[in-house]
N, C-alpha and C positions, 0 to 999 in steps of 0.2 A: 628514480627511486621514490620521490615524494608522491608521484601520481599513483603508483601501485599501493603505497601505504594508505592513501586517502581512499582509493577504490576498495581496498580490502576492508578497511574499517567500516565503510558504508555498507558493504555486503554483509558484514557481521551484524550491524545494526538492523538491517533489513531482515535477515533471517532470524533474528532474536524473537520476532513475533510470528514465525511461520507455523507454529503449532497452535491450533485453535483450542481455546479453553472453553468450558461450558459457560453459558451466559445465565446469570440470575437477574433478569431484568427488574427494574423498579416497577412499581404498580403503574400500568398504563403505558409503559415503554417496552417495545418488543425486543430490545437488544439490537446490537449493530455489528455488522461484519465490515471489515476494511477489505474491500475488493479491488484487485489489481489485475490488469490484463497481461500478466507476464508471458512472454514468448508467443504472443498472438497479436493479430491486428488490433489496434486500439479501438476499432469500431465493432469488434466482436460483441455478441450479446452478453450482457452482464452475467447471465446464468452460466456462462462458460469461463468466467474469470476465476482467478485464484482468490480464495478467502484466506487472508493472511493473519487476521487477528479478530478477536471479538471484544466488544465493549458493552457495558450495560447502559451507558448514556451516550447520546449522540454527541454532546460536547466533547467527551473524551475521545471519541473516534475522530472527530474533526481536528482536534488538537494533534493527535498522532499523525493524521494525514498531512497536516501543515508541516510538522516536524520532518517527515520524510521528504516532502516536496522541497523544503528549504535545504535539506542535506544534499539532495541530488543536484539542486541548482548551484550550490557552492562547488560541488565536485566538477560540474561542467565548466564553471567559471575558472576554477583553478587548473583544469586540464582539458582545454577545449577540444583536443584531438582524441580524447578517450572515448572510443565508440561504445564501450559498456556503460559509461556514465551517461552518455547521450541517450542511449536506448532506455535505460532505467528512468531518466528524467522524463522522457516522453511517455512512458507507461504510468509513472506516478502523476503526471499532469492530468490524466483522465481518470485516475483512481477515484473511487467513491466510497462513502459510508452508506451501506445498504441495510435496511431493516431485516432482521432475521426472518420475518414473515412476509417479505417482499415476494410476490408471485413470480417475478423474473428469475428467482433462484430455483424454482422447481425444475428438476432435471429429468 
């Protein structure tokens, strides 16, 4: 029971940022996407990754990325046999903050 509750809560947290909001970047800052390779090989090109959130400052994006990585790390530690948590942990381990004007995002 505890494993499913932890996994469910982490999925809710993860999906809370799934809808992109417009970026109003600070002067000189392009804005940042939190990009995650959900459901694909972690070595897939960044342009194919899912853009799960937007931030106006790099520091905010990096803080959210750290929070998500730490959450999935805890989930794996608490439920080592949970395949969903392990997969999510591996995907978040390679997630990146990508500038909104990064040429790799051109599709």
